[in-house]
C-alpha positions in Angstrom: 191.1 190.5 116.5 190.0 187.0 117.4 193.2 185.4 119.0 194.0 189.0 121.0 197.4 189.4 119.4 198.5 192.6 118.3 197.1 193.8 114.7 200.2 192.5 112.2 200.4 193.4 108.7 200.9 189.6 106.9 203.8 189.4 104.1 203.5 186.0 102.6 207.2 185.4 101.6 208.6 182.4 99.5 212.2 183.8 98.8 211.4 185.9 95.5 212.5 189.4 95.1 208.7 190.5 94.9 208.4 188.8 98.5 211.6 191.1 99.3 209.9 194.1 98.2 206.5 193.3 99.8 208.3 193.1 103.2 209.9 197.0 102.9 206.6 197.7 101.3 205.1 196.4 104.6 207.5 198.3 106.7 206.9 201.2 105.0 202.9 201.1 105.9 203.0 199.8 109.3 203.8 202.9 111.6 201.0 204.1 109.8 198.8 201.3 110.6 200.2 200.9 114.0 200.7 197.5 113.2 203.3 194.7 113.5 204.6 192.6 110.8 204.4 188.8 110.1 206.5 187.5 107.7 204.8 183.8 106.8 206.7 180.7 104.7 204.5 178.3 103.7 205.5 174.8 102.4 204.0 171.6 101.5 204.9 168.2 100.2 206.2 168.5 96.6 203.4 166.9 93.9 206.1 164.0 93.2 204.9 162.8 96.8 201.3 162.5 95.7 200.2 158.7 96.3 203.2 158.6 98.9 203.2 158.4 102.5 205.8 160.8 103.8 208.4 159.8 106.4 209.6 163.1 107.4 209.4 166.8 106.2 212.7 165.9 104.4 213.5 169.4 106.1 211.0 171.7 104.1 209.9 173.7 107.2 213.8 174.3 107.6 214.6 175.1 104.3 211.5 177.5 104.3 212.5 179.0 107.4 216.0 180.0 106.0 214.3 181.3 102.5 212.3 183.6 105.2 215.2 184.4 107.1 217.2 185.5 104.0 214.4 187.6 102.6 214.2 189.6 105.8 218.1 190.0 105.8 217.7 191.0 101.9 215.1 193.5 102.5 216.1 195.3 105.9 219.9 193.9 106.5 220.9 194.7 110.2 217.8 197.1 110.6 215.0 194.8 110.8 211.9 196.9 111.9 211.0 196.5 115.2 208.4 193.5 116.6 209.0 191.8 112.9 208.5 188.4 113.6 208.8 185.2 111.3 206.4 182.1 111.0 206.8 179.2 108.8 203.0 177.1 108.0 202.5 173.5 106.4 200.0 174.1 103.4 199.9 175.5 100.3 200.6 179.2 100.3 197.2 180.6 99.3 195.1 178.7 102.1 197.8 179.3 104.7 197.9 183.4 103.5 194.2 183.2 103.5 194.0 181.5 107.1 196.7 184.1 107.9 194.6 186.9 107.2 191.8 186.0 109.2 194.1 188.3 112.1 195.5 190.4 109.8 195.3 194.6 109.5 196.5 193.8 106.1 198.3 191.1 103.6 201.2 192.0 101.4 202.3 189.4 98.8 204.2 189.2 95.4 203.3 188.7 92.2 205.0 186.6 89.6 205.7 187.3 86.2 203.9 185.1 83.2 206.1 185.4 80.2 204.0 186.7 77.2 201.3 187.6 79.7 203.4 189.7 82.3 201.2 192.3 83.6 198.0 190.8 82.7 197.8 188.1 85.2 198.1 187.4 88.7 200.4 184.6 89.9 197.9 181.6 91.6 198.9 182.6 95.1 198.5 186.8 94.8 195.3 185.9 93.0 193.8 183.7 95.7 194.6 186.1 98.4 193.0 188.9 96.3 189.7 186.6 96.2 189.3 185.4 99.6 191.8 187.3 102.3 189.8 188.4 105.2 191.6 191.9 105.0 193.0 194.2 102.3 195.4 192.8 100.4 198.5 194.6 98.1 200.0 193.2 95.9 203.6 194.2 95.1 204.2 193.9 91.2 208.1 194.3 89.8 209.6 197.6 90.1 207.4 198.6 93.0 210.8 199.5 94.8 211.8 202.0 92.4 208.3 203.7 92.2 207.6 203.7 96.0 204.9 205.0 98.4 202.7 208.1 96.7 204.1 210.1 99.0 208.0 209.4 98.2 207.6 209.6 94.7 208.2 213.6 93.2 205.2 214.8 91.9 
């Protein structure tokens, strides 16, 4: 770890159900890795802002923090894992998560479906993370909660 902080599993949180499942998976894995969990939300200016000088964040950071907090509540209710932290970072989600992976034990992200190509393609953020992250990456697909980790599934 280059910054001296405790090892953490970084979880990309965007408010989707897959990111809620990613938080749950991180909580299952963290004890065996001796790692904390860092839920990270990222925001960037919408494409329609291109060419204009933004006068403020339009509360994008606050909205993103609320998304992260809501996902944590949905994933864990009142039983939030000890040591779970949250942060919100300005930047494109894939760039933010790849940067966060530099000091992470693992990166956990959700995958969004792609209509007729469902099951064939990763989302652009998860694909970028798999290609460029500096740590192992776990991509959570739909229905991952029902399957659970291998040791929890019946034989």
